[in-house]
N, C-alpha and C positions, 0 to 999 in steps of 0.2 A: 827155500824154494818149494811152491806148491803149484800145481795145477788142479783145480778142483773138478770133481766128476758130477756134481749136483749143477743144477740149472744156475746160471749166473745170476738169474732173478732173485736168488737168495742172498747174494753177495751185496755189502753195503758199498758205499763208493770208494772207501779206501781198499777193500779186498778186490773190487772189480778192475780198479784201475792197476792196483798191485798185480794181480794176476796176468792182466794184459802186458803189463812191462815184464813181468819173470817168464812169462810165455815167449816172448820174443829172444830173451836172454837163451833160454832153453833151446829155443831154434837155433840159434846161432851156433850153441855147442854141438848140436847134432850134424849141421851143415858143414861145419869147418873143423869138426873132429877135434875141437878144443879139449885140454886136459882137466880145467877147472870145472868142478861139479860132474865130472864125467862117469863117476862111481856112485853119485847120488842117486837112491832108488827111485826118485821122480825121472830123472835122466834116462836111467836103464829101462825104465817100463815103455818109453817112448821110441826107444831105438826100433827102426823098421816100421815106426808108426807116424812119419811126418805127415801124412795126408790126413790122419786124425788130429794131430796137433793142430794143424791149419783149419780144419772144421771146428775145433774148439775155439781158435781165434774168431771165426765168423760168428759163434755163438756169443762170444763176448761182445764183439763188436754191435751184435744186434740189439743187445741190453743196453750198451752204452749209447746206441742212438735213441731210444726211446727216454733216456734220462738226460739226453741234451749235449752228449758229448760228441766230438768227431773224431774218427780215426784216420790217421794219415800214414798209416803203415800197412798197407794191403799185403795179402800172403798168396801165394799159388792156389788155384782152383784144382780140384781133383774129381774126375770121373768117378774113380773107385776109392774108397776111403777105409783104411786100416785102423783099427782101434786095438789099443793095449788089451790083454787078455787078462790083466791082473790089476788090483787097485793097491797104492800104498796105503790108504785107509779106506776101509768099507764106507759105502754111502751113508748108511745110518750113523755110522761114528763121526762123518763129516759134519752131519747136522747138529750133533752132540758139540762138537769142537766149535762150530760157529755160534752156537747158544752161548758157551763159556767166553768166547772171544767178544761177543756183543753185549756183555752184560755192562749196563750204563753207557752204552755207546748207541748211535744209529744202527737200525737194521736195514736189510735191503727191502726191494720193492715187495718181495713176497715174503709175508713172516714165515717164520720157521715153524714147521708143523708139530704141533703138540699130539697128534694121533694120527691112525691111519687114515681115518676119514678126511681130515685135512690135508694129509699128504695127496691122496687120491683127488680131491676136489681141484687142488692146484695143479694137477697133471692131465685132467681129463681129455682137454682139448688137444693137448699134443699128441695123446694116445689115440684119440679118435682120427685124428689126422694121417695115422700111420696103419691101424687095423682095426676096423669096427669089430670084429669077432672079439678080439683081445680088450676091446673097450668095454664089451658087455660082460665078459668073462670077469674082469678085474672088478667091475662094478658090482657084481653078484657077490665076489669073494668079499669085499670090503664091507657091503650090507651085512654079511652073515659074521663079521668080524666084531669083537668087542673093541672098545674105544681104548682100552688100556692094552691092547697088544703091541707087541715090539714093531718096530717101523722097519726092522732088518731086512725081512725078504722082500717086502714091497718096493722099498726104496731102491734097493739093486735092480729090481726088474725094471722100474721105471726109467733109470739112468740107462741101462742097455736097450730099452725100447727107443728112448728119444735120440740114441744114437743112430738109429735107422733112418734114411732118406723117405719121406713120406711120398706115397704115389699122389701125384699131382690132382686127379680127381677126388681123391679121399681128402686131399688138404682142403681144397676147395668148400667141400661139404662141411668140414669142421669150421672154417672162417664162417661160412653163411649161418651157421649156428650161433657163433660169438655175434656175429651182426644182429641177430634176434634180440639180443640183451640192450643194446644200445639204438636201434633203428628210430625207436619212438622220438629219441631225443634229436635226431638229426634234422638240421636244417634243409632247406631247399637245395642250397650249394652242396652240402655234404650228400644229399640224397643222389644229385647230379653226378658227383664226383665217384661215388660208390658203384656206379654203373659202367665206369670207364675201364675197369679191369680189375685183376686180381688184388694188385699192388695197392691201386687206388682205394679199393674196399678195405683192404686190410690196415692201411695207413689212418683210413677215416675212422674205423673202430677204434684205434688206439687214441686217437685225436679226442673223440667223445668220451672215451672210458675216463681219461684223465680229467676232461672238463666237468664231467658229472659225477665224478667219483665213484663209478661203478666198481665196487670191490671185488666182486667175484672175478672180473675180468682183470682187473689191476694185480689181483693175486694170482694169476694164471702163467704158467710157463709158456704158453702159446703166444701170450700178446706180444714176445720177442723172438722167440727162436724160430717161428715158421717163416720169418723174413728172409732167413737164410737160403730158403726155397724156393721163394717166389721170383 
């Protein structure tokens, strides 16, 4: 049993759907006080954090959505979200686990990062959506970092940041930056759709990114996870 802390974008099809299935199993254990797996470290860390587990579910579903899967098992929505204070496996170690797991197998939508620069590039718009000062601070930190530097510190920082709900205005600003990557490829209908509201703009960005294979956006965590908050 495992609930990953990394962006679902890193998970391949089997891992993505597998976590979705196991999350519902874990949720049932917590809700119904089932004994099976009740002492498992993954179960223990989510005790009193059902709201965080449900938010993780929403993140999984957002990733499933842009890969063409339909979720028919919605969970409760929470105004306040409580996340576990610990990890079963540290985020940077989860990256290593997935690299080993995916040898000679398909990977996820987002390539597993080989450097702090790649890791940061994949998370930039998600961080921009939450805290522009943090976005600038991390950007400067990464620019001054050697590519061989361990992913340990940054990986954990990014996981914790993305657990935060983005301020709406800041999120829209980030989405508009994403639009700048693909707006020149938009048809007249897509341009009109993009003006109908935040969700329409966000969905149009995703549609165009896949059509023209805009790698920077296709490898961005924000391409799916911001859907949770729109």
